Short mmCIF file of the C-alpha atoms (twelve columns), coordinates in Angstrom:
data_MODEL
# 
_entry.id   MODEL 
# 
loop_
_atom_site.group_PDB 
_atom_site.id 
_atom_site.type_symbol 
_atom_site.label_atom_id 
_atom_site.label_alt_id 
_atom_site.label_comp_id 
_atom_site.label_asym_id 
_atom_site.label_seq_id 
_atom_site.Cartn_x 
_atom_site.Cartn_y 
_atom_site.Cartn_z 
_atom_site.pdbx_PDB_model_num 
ATOM 1   C CA . MET A 1   4.225  -17.510 22.785  1 
ATOM 2   C CA . THR A 2   6.822  -19.343 24.868  1 
ATOM 3   C CA . THR A 3   9.660  -19.667 22.373  1 
ATOM 4   C CA . GLY A 4   11.779 -16.741 23.767  1 
ATOM 5   C CA . PHE A 5   13.712 -14.632 21.340  1 
ATOM 6   C CA . VAL A 6   16.125 -17.539 20.633  1 
ATOM 7   C CA . GLY A 7   13.278 -19.762 19.234  1 
ATOM 8   C CA . VAL A 8   11.446 -17.039 17.246  1 
ATOM 9   C CA . MET A 9   13.443 -17.402 13.986  1 
ATOM 10  C CA . PRO A 10  13.390 -21.171 13.797  1 
ATOM 11  C CA . MET A 11  9.632  -21.135 14.661  1 
ATOM 12  C CA . LEU A 12  8.775  -18.574 11.957  1 
ATOM 13  C CA . LEU A 13  10.902 -20.355 9.342   1 
ATOM 14  C CA . SER A 14  9.370  -23.739 10.052  1 
ATOM 15  C CA . LEU A 15  5.743  -22.802 10.179  1 
ATOM 16  C CA . PRO A 16  5.347  -22.685 6.456   1 
ATOM 17  C CA . ASP A 17  7.099  -26.132 6.097   1 
ATOM 18  C CA . TRP A 18  4.258  -27.553 8.337   1 
ATOM 19  C CA . GLY A 19  1.530  -25.778 6.385   1 
ATOM 20  C CA . TYR A 20  0.968  -22.846 8.782   1 
ATOM 21  C CA . GLU A 21  2.178  -19.990 6.599   1 
ATOM 22  C CA . ASP A 22  -0.836 -17.832 7.675   1 
ATOM 23  C CA . LEU A 23  0.124  -18.384 11.360  1 
ATOM 24  C CA . GLY A 24  3.669  -17.321 10.651  1 
ATOM 25  C CA . TYR A 25  2.509  -14.154 9.094   1 
ATOM 26  C CA . THR A 26  0.018  -13.530 11.976  1 
ATOM 27  C CA . VAL A 27  2.646  -13.967 14.609  1 
ATOM 28  C CA . ALA A 28  5.107  -11.729 12.792  1 
ATOM 29  C CA . MET A 29  2.722  -8.913  12.101  1 
ATOM 30  C CA . GLN A 30  0.315  -9.020  15.009  1 
ATOM 31  C CA . GLU A 31  -0.360 -5.423  16.252  1 
ATOM 32  C CA . ASP A 32  -1.682 -6.347  19.742  1 
ATOM 33  C CA . VAL A 33  -0.277 -8.223  22.645  1 
ATOM 34  C CA . PRO A 34  1.838  -10.461 22.269  1 
ATOM 35  C CA . GLY A 35  2.531  -9.219  18.675  1 
ATOM 36  C CA . PHE A 36  5.912  -8.011  17.533  1 
ATOM 37  C CA . LEU A 37  4.420  -4.829  16.032  1 
ATOM 38  C CA . GLN A 38  3.035  -3.996  19.368  1 
ATOM 39  C CA . MET A 39  6.444  -4.394  20.846  1 
ATOM 40  C CA . ILE A 40  7.805  -2.069  18.249  1 
ATOM 41  C CA . ALA A 41  5.044  0.481   19.008  1 
ATOM 42  C CA . ASP A 42  6.014  0.238   22.710  1 
ATOM 43  C CA . GLY A 43  9.671  1.122   21.922  1 
ATOM 44  C CA . TRP A 44  11.147 -2.343  22.368  1 
ATOM 45  C CA . SER A 45  12.962 -2.063  19.128  1 
ATOM 46  C CA . THR A 46  15.316 0.602   20.640  1 
ATOM 47  C CA . MET A 47  15.834 -1.197  24.000  1 
ATOM 48  C CA . GLY A 48  19.056 -2.895  24.734  1 
ATOM 49  C CA . GLU A 49  19.891 -5.911  26.796  1 
ATOM 50  C CA . SER A 50  20.607 -3.827  29.951  1 
ATOM 51  C CA . LEU A 51  18.295 -3.261  32.902  1 
ATOM 52  C CA . ASP A 52  18.831 0.483   32.857  1 
ATOM 53  C CA . ASN A 53  17.892 0.838   29.134  1 
ATOM 54  C CA . ILE A 54  20.920 3.163   28.707  1 
ATOM 55  C CA . SER A 55  23.814 0.768   27.990  1 
ATOM 56  C CA . GLY A 56  23.681 -2.165  25.791  1 
ATOM 57  C CA . SER A 57  23.370 -2.595  22.118  1 
ATOM 58  C CA . ARG A 58  19.889 -0.962  21.816  1 
ATOM 59  C CA . HIS A 59  19.087 -3.552  19.172  1 
ATOM 60  C CA . HIS A 60  17.073 -6.695  19.886  1 
ATOM 61  C CA . PRO A 61  17.315 -9.561  17.603  1 
ATOM 62  C CA . PHE A 62  13.614 -10.078 17.013  1 
ATOM 63  C CA . GLY A 63  13.704 -7.398  14.228  1 
ATOM 64  C CA . ALA A 64  16.086 -9.607  12.265  1 
ATOM 65  C CA . CYS A 65  13.760 -12.586 12.860  1 
ATOM 66  C CA . ILE A 66  10.788 -10.775 11.416  1 
ATOM 67  C CA . GLY A 67  12.811 -9.379  8.444   1 
ATOM 68  C CA . THR A 68  14.217 -12.770 7.689   1 
ATOM 69  C CA . PHE A 69  10.748 -14.308 7.717   1 
ATOM 70  C CA . LEU A 70  9.261  -11.710 5.352   1 
ATOM 71  C CA . PHE A 71  12.153 -11.771 2.949   1 
ATOM 72  C CA . ARG A 72  12.618 -15.590 2.865   1 
ATOM 73  C CA . GLU A 73  9.199  -16.955 3.347   1 
ATOM 74  C CA . ILE A 74  6.764  -14.198 2.066   1 
ATOM 75  C CA . ALA A 75  8.865  -12.670 -0.692  1 
ATOM 76  C CA . GLY A 76  10.363 -16.098 -1.304  1 
ATOM 77  C CA . VAL A 77  14.071 -15.191 -1.776  1 
ATOM 78  C CA . ARG A 78  16.384 -17.873 -0.412  1 
ATOM 79  C CA . THR A 79  20.003 -18.701 -1.071  1 
ATOM 80  C CA . ASP A 80  20.585 -22.100 -2.749  1 
ATOM 81  C CA . PRO A 81  22.837 -24.169 -0.499  1 
ATOM 82  C CA . THR A 82  24.498 -25.718 -3.608  1 
ATOM 83  C CA . GLY A 83  26.130 -22.553 -4.643  1 
ATOM 84  C CA . PRO A 84  28.141 -19.740 -2.867  1 
ATOM 85  C CA . GLY A 85  26.762 -16.421 -1.672  1 
ATOM 86  C CA . PHE A 86  23.833 -15.619 -4.027  1 
ATOM 87  C CA . ALA A 87  25.354 -17.295 -7.140  1 
ATOM 88  C CA . LYS A 88  22.300 -19.492 -6.894  1 
ATOM 89  C CA . VAL A 89  19.078 -18.582 -5.361  1 
ATOM 90  C CA . ILE A 90  15.636 -20.149 -4.978  1 
ATOM 91  C CA . ILE A 91  12.482 -18.079 -5.445  1 
ATOM 92  C CA . ARG A 92  9.658  -19.722 -3.606  1 
ATOM 93  C CA . PRO A 93  7.149  -17.340 -2.017  1 
ATOM 94  C CA . VAL A 94  4.687  -18.457 0.556   1 
ATOM 95  C CA . LEU A 95  1.390  -16.768 -0.318  1 
ATOM 96  C CA . GLY A 96  -0.678 -17.385 2.802   1 
ATOM 97  C CA . ASN A 97  -3.666 -15.151 2.915   1 
ATOM 98  C CA . LEU A 98  -1.786 -12.267 1.358   1 
ATOM 99  C CA . ALA A 99  -2.631 -10.438 -1.916  1 
ATOM 100 C CA . TRP A 100 0.952  -9.337  -2.753  1 
ATOM 101 C CA . ALA A 101 4.554  -8.982  -1.610  1 
ATOM 102 C CA . LYS A 102 7.489  -7.178  -3.011  1 
ATOM 103 C CA . ALA A 103 11.144 -7.277  -1.965  1 
ATOM 104 C CA . ARG A 104 14.580 -6.166  -3.267  1 
ATOM 105 C CA . TYR A 105 18.026 -7.292  -2.040  1 
ATOM 106 C CA . ASP A 106 21.247 -5.752  -3.191  1 
ATOM 107 C CA . SER A 107 23.330 -8.806  -3.209  1 
ATOM 108 C CA . ILE A 108 27.176 -8.920  -3.707  1 
ATOM 109 C CA . ARG A 109 26.276 -9.922  -7.378  1 
ATOM 110 C CA . GLY A 110 23.810 -7.136  -7.910  1 
ATOM 111 C CA . PRO A 111 20.086 -6.397  -7.257  1 
ATOM 112 C CA . LEU A 112 17.615 -9.213  -6.812  1 
ATOM 113 C CA . ASP A 113 13.900 -8.599  -6.972  1 
ATOM 114 C CA . SER A 114 10.752 -10.725 -6.198  1 
ATOM 115 C CA . ASP A 115 7.454  -9.127  -6.735  1 
ATOM 116 C CA . TRP A 116 4.255  -11.116 -6.662  1 
ATOM 117 C CA . GLN A 117 0.528  -10.598 -6.529  1 
ATOM 118 C CA . ARG A 118 -2.685 -12.628 -6.458  1 
ATOM 119 C CA . GLN A 119 -5.882 -11.409 -7.939  1 
ATOM 120 C CA . ALA A 120 -8.980 -13.809 -8.049  1 
ATOM 121 C CA . ASN A 121 -7.647 -17.017 -9.773  1 
ATOM 122 C CA . ARG A 122 -4.522 -15.366 -11.117 1 
ATOM 123 C CA . PHE A 123 -0.954 -15.444 -9.712  1 
ATOM 124 C CA . THR A 124 1.744  -13.190 -11.253 1 
ATOM 125 C CA . LEU A 125 5.373  -13.448 -10.162 1 
ATOM 126 C CA . ARG A 126 8.094  -11.076 -11.436 1 
ATOM 127 C CA . VAL A 127 11.733 -11.911 -10.708 1 
ATOM 128 C CA . SER A 128 14.818 -10.079 -11.448 1 
ATOM 129 C CA . ILE A 129 18.190 -11.712 -10.835 1 
ATOM 130 C CA . PRO A 130 21.757 -10.347 -11.306 1 
ATOM 131 C CA . VAL A 131 24.107 -11.305 -14.184 1 
ATOM 132 C CA . ASN A 132 25.991 -14.440 -13.395 1 
ATOM 133 C CA . THR A 133 23.351 -15.625 -11.079 1 
ATOM 134 C CA . THR A 134 20.905 -18.609 -11.571 1 
ATOM 135 C CA . ALA A 135 17.469 -18.937 -9.965  1 
ATOM 136 C CA . THR A 136 15.264 -21.856 -9.425  1 
ATOM 137 C CA . VAL A 137 11.661 -20.486 -9.341  1 
# 
């Protein structure tokens, strides 16, 4: 992977748009080199931007990239750009090769849930949105 950390989020969020949702999940959840989970296991999630690993923020942005990908693409919870801060949402999960996903977000308007599962030829999606919120599913 040669995107660098700056290119990780745009890459992960664009892969499903190009039909590569399985690849996005593989990149995000790969446990061996060069996977992000391998980096977490090796302690990279607590390393900062400094060379001495003592000073610095001790938070690397790749964790936010992976979380955003899982929440937005896999769970399918997106803000609708036609409305302010979670007044309107879009629920559109990317299934890929997964059997289920579940997410909850405590928005400024209240809790928002997306829970889906796939079994054989059946797909079930359960969505809960706060009062005074609209969703396009």
